[in-house]
C-alpha angles and dihedrals in degrees: 000000000000091000092049093048093047090051089051091054091049092051091050092050092058098036115116106162138046090255091053091053092046092051092048093054096036093054090049094046090050089052088056093048091250109142099211146344139213127203117193124182116184121211130231089230122071087211094062121075119235115258111248127187111175147151095197110136111275090228090060093045092053092046091047093053095042089057093042089233090163087080094061101023104130091199090065092044093050092048091052092051104040137040091204120103114247143185129233141169148120095309097047093092097143092058101039101025111150114115092241093051092047090051089052091054094045092052092046089054089060088063093050098268103118101145137013142192112209125196112197114207117204104176103150092253095103142334094297146312127207138187120204126196112200135192143182094216126117117274095252091055093044092049091047092050094049091047090055101038107020093112091052092049088050092052091046090054092052092047091049094048092047093051094044093050092047096049103031103036129078107195110114111151142090112206091335094311107123118228129184117256090252094048092053093045092051092049093049093051090046088054087059090058096257117151123230089259092051092047089051091053091050095048097036095241134112126273090244090053090052089051089050093053092047091050089051091049092050092050092049093049092045098239133123103219139043089237091060092046091050090050091055090048093050091049092049091049091049091052091050090053095049 
């Protein structure tokens, strides 16, 4: 497990394109006997398309869009409403029990997507992002794997999201005050209650380096504390959303 996870971190650190990120996660998912994954990051603006990085079968993706399943997909609904990771699939009838939702899961199973573990990511950068790990295994094997490795999968999702946002996104200002990509990332994770040590783990940098970026951000924004800087960031994000 440690070797697989370290290889995943190494691949993320050198990834520069969508294909690089897709390969990094796909290789790791395969090592965990997870057949495919899907990362979706929604945008604040209705004019901008969500970012999707996925290895779901193309046949399923086409079928899903042709039937407008995004309207009834309970996985999307759950990810929007909760920040807690959750499991779903063909046998989770009590949780996702409407006929239309069950049909969606039954049809997904025909394409090798029987069960999934979804990690919602609410980090203040946009409405929501989520990363789903999917498998064609039986439910007992799926449940056992998630019980053992759910925390690792959650950490992988956070690492993946942080690196994708840092390397593929170009929004680096708070009310017109330009911040570096790292300064903005550290502030956003701080706004979620993460400590400098936790932020360092997520971004793959040291605790002292996180403190350095937060100090720079405070100085640029003209405030004395991280709490004040986070308050400015939250207010700026709220104005962008209105």
